[in-house]
FIGUNU-530446 format. One line per 8 residues: their letters; for each residue x negated, y negated, z of C-alpha. Coordinates in nm, 4 decimals. Layout:
BEGIN
a> X:Y:Z | ...
//
This chain:
BEGIN
mkkkfasi> 5.1053:1.3238:2.9526 | 4.8026:1.4000:3.1459 | 4.7038:1.6604:2.8828 | 4.7506:1.4306:2.6073 | 4.5459:1.1650:2.7706 | 4.2599:1.4195:2.8471 | 4.2744:1.4915:2.4582 | 4.2407:1.1178:2.3783
vaaallal> 3.9432:1.0935:2.6119 | 3.7818:1.3962:2.4827 | 3.8062:1.2632:2.1209 | 3.6726:0.9404:2.2197 | 3.3733:1.0838:2.4075 | 3.3028:1.3226:2.0830 | 3.3401:1.0057:1.8644 | 3.1040:0.7933:2.0708
pmllhaap> 2.7634:0.9324:1.9433 | 2.8945:0.8741:1.5957 | 2.9927:0.5251:1.6761 | 2.6633:0.4642:1.8283 | 2.4696:0.6182:1.5438 | 2.6549:0.4032:1.2898 | 2.5552:0.0954:1.4830 | 2.2999:-0.0905:1.2407
vrigfins> 1.9330:-0.0866:1.3444 | 1.7542:-0.4461:1.2856 | 1.4246:-0.4093:1.0865 | 1.2300:-0.7327:0.9664 | 1.0452:-0.7041:0.6411 | 0.7782:-0.9330:0.5546 | 0.6689:-0.9434:0.1722 | 0.5277:-1.1366:-0.1128
itgkeaqi> 0.8417:-1.1929:-0.2913 | 0.7031:-1.5250:-0.4563 | 0.3320:-1.6407:-0.5280 | 0.0347:-1.4675:-0.6922 | 0.1205:-1.1214:-0.5658 | 0.4982:-1.1413:-0.6461 | 0.4737:-0.8405:-0.9248 | 0.3327:-0.6119:-0.6658
genltnga> 0.5828:-0.7501:-0.3947 | 0.8613:-0.6614:-0.6287 | 0.7356:-0.2960:-0.6062 | 0.7627:-0.3301:-0.2234 | 1.1027:-0.4659:-0.2316 | 1.2132:-0.1888:-0.4766 | 1.0823:0.0838:-0.2396 | 1.2382:-0.0685:0.0570
tmaiedlk> 1.5821:-0.1068:-0.1229 | 1.5666:0.2728:-0.1844 | 1.4758:0.3692:0.1527 | 1.7722:0.1640:0.3028 | 2.0004:0.3477:0.0431 | 1.8796:0.6902:0.1434 | 1.8904:0.6126:0.5129 | 2.2582:0.5112:0.4711
ikgiqvel> 2.3327:0.8547:0.3303 | 2.1773:1.0200:0.6438 | 2.4087:0.7977:0.8646 | 2.1520:0.5431:0.9445 | 2.2770:0.1916:0.9042 | 1.9933:-0.0535:0.8698 | 2.0126:-0.4172:0.8693 | 1.7045:-0.5274:0.6839
ikeddggd> 1.5930:-0.8971:0.7448 | 1.3760:-1.0035:0.4505 | 1.1204:-1.2787:0.4890 | 0.9109:-1.4108:0.1935 | 0.5321:-1.5289:0.2916 | 0.4464:-1.6078:-0.0729 | 0.1068:-1.4495:0.0062 | 0.0248:-1.7082:0.2634
pknalaay> -0.0792:-1.5928:0.6267 | 0.0600:-1.9068:0.7773 | 0.3919:-1.8306:0.6228 | 0.3655:-1.4652:0.7383 | 0.3024:-1.5383:1.0925 | 0.5893:-1.7832:1.0783 | 0.8019:-1.5194:0.9362 | 0.7080:-1.2779:1.1994
eklvtrda> 0.7665:-1.4980:1.4830 | 1.0994:-1.5767:1.3605 | 1.2097:-1.2103:1.3285 | 1.0942:-1.1310:1.6666 | 1.2312:-1.4192:1.8605 | 1.5290:-1.5420:1.6720 | 1.6589:-1.2492:1.4919 | 1.5513:-0.9964:1.7628
vmgvvgpy> 1.4545:-0.7188:1.5404 | 1.3287:-0.3882:1.6814 | 1.0168:-0.3654:1.4453 | 0.8707:-0.5165:1.1564 | 0.7235:-0.3777:0.8216 | 0.4725:-0.5789:0.6476 | 0.3149:-0.7944:0.5266 | 0.1458:-0.6915:0.2058
tsgcanvv> -0.1759:-0.8659:0.1711 | -0.4409:-0.8030:0.3985 | -0.4941:-1.1714:0.4982 | -0.1335:-1.1958:0.5873 | -0.1300:-0.8497:0.7628 | -0.4427:-0.9319:0.9571 | -0.3099:-1.2636:1.1042 | 0.0213:-1.1023:1.1918
asradqyq> -0.1365:-0.8133:1.3710 | -0.3305:-1.0405:1.5850 | -0.0011:-1.1471:1.7608 | 0.2077:-0.8236:1.7609 | 0.0761:-0.7342:2.1163 | 0.1640:-1.0815:2.2311 | 0.5399:-1.0369:2.1209 | 0.5450:-0.6765:2.1883
vpllvpaa> 0.7342:-0.5764:1.8865 | 0.5831:-0.3053:1.6682 | 0.4334:-0.3873:1.3107 | 0.4104:-0.1229:1.0666 | 0.1858:-0.2333:0.7938 | 0.2705:-0.0319:0.4596 | -0.0130:-0.1192:0.2209 | -0.2546:-0.3843:0.3420
akeeitmk> -0.6056:-0.2365:0.3454 | -0.8559:-0.4693:0.5531 | -1.0166:-0.2247:0.7802 | -1.0095:-0.4861:1.1011 | -0.6168:-0.4817:1.1061 | -0.6304:-0.1443:1.2854 | -0.9821:-0.1675:1.4602 | -0.8854:-0.4314:1.7293
gyrnvfrl> -0.7171:-0.1783:1.9616 | -0.3670:-0.3461:1.9108 | -0.1103:-0.1260:2.0943 | 0.1735:-0.2559:1.8569 | 0.0245:-0.2367:1.5132 | 0.0503:0.0671:1.3080 | -0.0682:0.1445:0.9458 | 0.0627:0.3853:0.6898
napanvys> -0.1802:0.3610:0.4073 | -0.5597:0.4308:0.3945 | -0.7912:0.1412:0.4821 | -1.0511:-0.0299:0.2552 | -1.3382:0.2155:0.3073 | -1.1283:0.5065:0.1581 | -1.0728:0.3181:-0.1579 | -1.4585:0.3169:-0.2700
mvlmdavk> -1.5092:0.6321:-0.1148 | -1.2792:0.8226:-0.3197 | -1.3491:0.6519:-0.6530 | -1.7289:0.7257:-0.5977 | -1.6633:1.0739:-0.4952 | -1.4533:1.1134:-0.8366 | -1.7530:1.0002:-1.0551 | -2.0395:1.1283:-0.8409
sykpktia> -2.0996:1.4520:-1.0524 | -2.1563:1.2292:-1.3604 | -2.4754:1.0974:-1.1818 | -2.4302:0.7190:-1.2577 | -2.7283:0.5171:-1.1383 | -2.6195:0.1669:-1.1233 | -2.3131:-0.0461:-1.0015 | -2.1782:-0.4076:-1.0204
fvyaatdf> -1.8946:-0.5615:-0.8382 | -1.6348:-0.8187:-0.9437 | -1.3789:-0.8952:-0.6831 | -1.1468:-1.1639:-0.5410 | -1.2599:-1.3765:-0.2648 | -0.9653:-1.2426:-0.0536 | -0.9549:-1.0336:0.2756 | -0.8813:-0.7317:0.0735
gvstvkta> -1.1555:-0.7908:-0.2033 | -1.4439:-0.8944:0.0732 | -1.3728:-0.5923:0.3005 | -1.3280:-0.3414:0.0186 | -1.6527:-0.4351:-0.1554 | -1.8336:-0.4446:0.1733 | -1.7474:-0.0748:0.2419 | -1.8106:0.0094:-0.1168
qenalkmg> -2.1591:-0.1218:-0.0882 | -2.2258:0.1130:0.1909 | -2.0769:0.3889:-0.0009 | -2.2814:0.3159:-0.3094 | -2.5931:0.2996:-0.0958 | -2.5235:0.6513:0.0415 | -2.4670:0.7614:-0.3235 | -2.8059:0.6340:-0.4129
lkevanek> -2.6532:0.3628:-0.6649 | -2.8393:0.0548:-0.7185 | -2.6487:-0.2757:-0.7126 | -2.7299:-0.4856:-1.0247 | -2.4629:-0.7542:-0.9979 | -2.2195:-0.9090:-0.7660 | -1.9623:-1.1438:-0.8594 | -1.7009:-1.2960:-0.6267
yqqgqpdy> -1.4222:-1.5310:-0.7891 | -1.1401:-1.7576:-0.6650 | -0.7780:-1.6121:-0.7553 | -0.6152:-1.7506:-1.0479 | -0.8943:-1.8739:-1.2697 | -0.8315:-1.9315:-1.6324 | -1.1753:-1.8002:-1.7269 | -1.3779:-1.5158:-1.5961
rpslskvk> -1.6247:-1.4607:-1.8789 | -1.9114:-1.6402:-1.7230 | -1.9014:-1.3897:-1.4473 | -1.8281:-1.0905:-1.6830 | -2.1257:-1.1993:-1.9073 | -2.3690:-1.1547:-1.6180 | -2.2393:-0.8238:-1.5318 | -2.2700:-0.7334:-1.9034
aanpdlvf> -2.6246:-0.8699:-1.8972 | -2.7027:-0.6283:-1.6004 | -2.5730:-0.3210:-1.8003 | -2.4241:-0.1345:-1.4992 | -2.2978:0.2267:-1.5281 | -2.0018:0.1464:-1.3020 | -1.8190:-0.1728:-1.2561 | -1.6190:-0.1968:-0.9367
lvsydada> -1.3174:-0.4289:-0.9467 | -1.1012:-0.5629:-0.6578 | -0.8169:-0.7548:-0.7948 | -0.4312:-0.8377:-0.7807 | -0.2192:-0.8079:-1.0776 | -0.2440:-1.1162:-1.2845 | -0.6212:-1.1438:-1.2343 | -0.6662:-0.7624:-1.3115
illmrqak> -0.5215:-0.8065:-1.6491 | -0.7042:-1.1150:-1.7496 | -1.0296:-0.9694:-1.6154 | -0.9891:-0.6495:-1.8429 | -0.9019:-0.8651:-2.1483 | -1.1932:-1.0830:-2.1422 | -1.4206:-0.8011:-2.0505 | -1.2999:-0.6586:-2.3858
eiglspka> -1.3602:-0.9869:-2.5554 | -1.7221:-1.0014:-2.4488 | -1.7830:-0.6402:-2.5075 | -1.8330:-0.5332:-2.1587 | -1.8195:-0.1508:-2.1563 | -1.9621:0.0462:-1.8591 | -1.9488:0.3960:-1.8294 | -1.6395:0.3493:-1.5860
flgagagy> -1.4294:0.0699:-1.4795 | -1.3289:0.1590:-1.1111 | -1.0341:-0.0330:-1.0011 | -0.9700:-0.0580:-0.6256 | -0.5878:-0.0190:-0.6241 | -0.3698:-0.3245:-0.6105 | -0.3693:-0.4951:-0.9810 | -0.5059:-0.1698:-1.1312
ttaqfaqq> -0.2064:0.0380:-1.0395 | 0.0837:-0.1360:-1.1797 | 0.3226:-0.0909:-1.4666 | 0.2425:-0.4136:-1.5948 | -0.1307:-0.3260:-1.6014 | -0.0616:0.0155:-1.7763 | 0.1552:-0.1331:-2.0500 | -0.1520:-0.3566:-2.1614
teisnlvv> -0.2584:-0.0617:-2.3366 | -0.5238:-0.2374:-2.5677 | -0.7322:-0.3128:-2.2342 | -0.6137:-0.0622:-1.9686 | -0.6829:0.2551:-2.1498 | -0.9287:0.4852:-1.9312 | -0.9536:0.2224:-1.6335 | -0.9867:0.4482:-1.3328
satqwtdd> -0.8050:0.3358:-0.9998 | -0.7733:0.4458:-0.6504 | -0.4146:0.4835:-0.5228 | -0.2126:0.5729:-0.2206 | 0.0187:0.7711:-0.4042 | 0.1329:0.9336:-0.7369 | 0.4534:1.0968:-0.8343 | 0.2870:1.4174:-0.9416
vnwagaad> 0.1432:1.5134:-0.5829 | 0.2838:1.8120:-0.3876 | 0.4203:1.5921:-0.1113 | 0.7979:1.6595:-0.0466 | 1.0114:1.4379:-0.2331 | 0.7351:1.2486:-0.4282 | 0.8369:1.3444:-0.7635 | 1.2030:1.2812:-0.6882
fgsrykak> 1.1281:0.9370:-0.5713 | 0.9252:0.8742:-0.8768 | 1.2044:0.9727:-1.1188 | 1.4653:0.7932:-0.9016 | 1.2876:0.4852:-0.9141 | 1.2311:0.4833:-1.2750 | 1.6072:0.5566:-1.3425 | 1.7063:0.2797:-1.1005
fgkepsyh> 1.4472:-0.0063:-1.2075 | 1.3611:0.1004:-1.5449 | 0.9853:0.1302:-1.4902 | 0.7031:0.3372:-1.3184 | 0.6609:0.2689:-0.9410 | 0.3399:0.1693:-0.7946 | 0.1854:0.3255:-0.4880 | 0.3178:0.0004:-0.3153
aacayeai> 0.6854:0.1008:-0.3599 | 0.6051:0.4470:-0.2092 | 0.4311:0.2827:0.0811 | 0.7296:0.0398:0.1417 | 0.9750:0.3235:0.0994 | 0.8019:0.5495:0.3665 | 0.7313:0.2807:0.6119 | 1.0939:0.1508:0.6293
rimsesas> 1.2091:0.5099:0.6561 | 0.9796:0.5900:0.9402 | 1.0384:0.2710:1.1162 | 1.4220:0.2816:1.0765 | 1.4546:0.6537:1.1850 | 1.2471:0.5742:1.4827 | 1.4015:0.2490:1.5790 | 1.7593:0.4472:1.5581
ksknpaal> 1.6623:0.6539:1.8366 | 1.5057:0.4031:2.0593 | 1.6608:0.1496:2.2994 | 1.4097:-0.1164:2.2683 | 1.0900:-0.2360:2.0801 | 0.8845:-0.0771:2.3731 | 1.0639:0.2641:2.3127 | 1.0020:0.2215:1.9599
rtalkags> 0.6251:0.1774:2.0079 | 0.6107:0.5085:2.2040 | 0.8057:0.6877:1.9420 | 0.5888:0.5608:1.6540 | 0.2869:0.6513:1.8618 | 0.4006:1.0165:1.9404 | 0.5879:1.0993:1.6257 | 0.4776:1.2792:1.3145
wsgimgpv> 0.6481:1.2699:0.9737 | 0.6366:1.4322:0.6312 | 0.7656:1.2848:0.3236 | 0.6590:1.1309:-0.0234 | 0.3329:0.9948:0.1279 | 0.2482:1.3562:0.2830 | 0.2031:1.3930:0.6502 | 0.1929:1.0868:0.8408
kfadysgf> 0.0669:1.0583:1.2157 | -0.0459:0.7331:1.3849 | -0.3914:0.8373:1.5481 | -0.7035:0.6952:1.7099 | -1.0134:0.7912:1.5307 | -1.3531:0.6480:1.4159 | -1.2777:0.3094:1.5611 | -0.9057:0.2968:1.4208
tnqnnhpm> -0.6037:0.2462:1.6418 | -0.2527:0.3988:1.5425 | -0.3906:0.4680:1.1797 | -0.2472:0.6975:0.9582 | -0.5537:0.9316:0.8151 | -0.4089:0.9363:0.4641 | -0.5838:1.0842:0.1891 | -0.6302:0.8539:-0.1243
lvqqiqng> -0.6096:0.9844:-0.4906 | -0.7606:0.8607:-0.8231 | -0.5798:0.7932:-1.1281 | -0.6943:0.7126:-1.4810 | -0.4650:0.5481:-1.7436 | -0.4754:0.8004:-2.0441 | -0.2550:0.7155:-2.3468 | -0.0687:0.4469:-2.1555
kyetvypa> 0.0215:0.6632:-1.8695 | -0.1105:0.7065:-1.5151 | -0.2690:1.0781:-1.4823 | -0.4068:1.1966:-1.1299 | -0.7527:1.3028:-1.2016 | -0.8876:1.3368:-0.8466 | -0.9194:1.5400:-0.6315 | -0.8634:1.8612:-0.7921
tfskkklv> -0.6050:1.9810:-0.5379 | -0.3616:1.7080:-0.6885 | -0.4880:1.6684:-1.0374 | -0.3527:1.7919:-1.3586 | -0.5849:1.5964:-1.5914 | -0.9606:1.5545:-1.6297 | -1.1316:1.2471:-1.5756 | -1.2420:1.0856:-1.8993
ypfkr> -1.6094:0.9847:-1.8624 | -1.7769:0.7930:-2.0063 | -1.5399:0.4942:-2.0768 | -1.4895:0.4363:-2.4530 | -1.2892:0.1698:-2.6033
//
């Protein structure tokens, strides 16, 4: 009888780690499911969905509690506060837009629940010394830096800026102006616009009159398509259109072949880089959702994976923060390490890529380490 009892106890002890491992970890996910950025938000949602499925295969059960901010910073903050107070999540991934992420980041240390930003680029987000704020993607200054490096050898002389009056737009253009100055480019036009306008032709006509070599654009998805359509209508044809990620990297934009061909864009990820699992993620995404993934999907996938794996080994949010700070990962976004450098805190020093739409398909064209195609320059309709 004693031997039988001992066997039962031993079996229970062996099963205990598996039972504990199977307990779901609660993670919050704030995203722009509705609103002006909903198409990009869909990519983020899809990437998160794939991450949860892959984590389950590994034995990590995740209860992902989703909140929609509609692209509104007030909604994003309310969502974060609900997740950490009522839902008692271990950590939060998101939000998407810089405006939303910047506001939520300002409260993360107050609530002591880690926030992992997957794709918002405003530099300030990780420049305030917040202990509980981590960022996976490269910040705004890298967008313009990599784009200008890609065209530097062609020796452009002038540049014009067309950008949304958002945190992402303003911060990205500010760093782009600094990088343009270092490159010796002369700024000949600067057109800031409010999102959702029906007619951008007056601003684009001013840019056309300035005849710049480069047109640097910062737009979300709907605006990106309309801007390029109206640019074609008025005959704006610089030597290169440079899109700072976001709306210039989506499947919807690439599908507009009459206006998107040869547009260049900065991106956090492509499916033809040699990062572990990147190509597989791209092919699985296309099979599952019937379209090409944007970098937003890859960022969300990796952010959910890193947050969930770290949370599954942590007893509380404080331990999770320590794990995120000390850890390092390798996956579809390449090597990831949340470091302190150049005024940033808990920032992944992520290399950005440059892609160009050639014959309706995004092709990586810079840097040479990752590119299989050459940049087509100058731009031709």
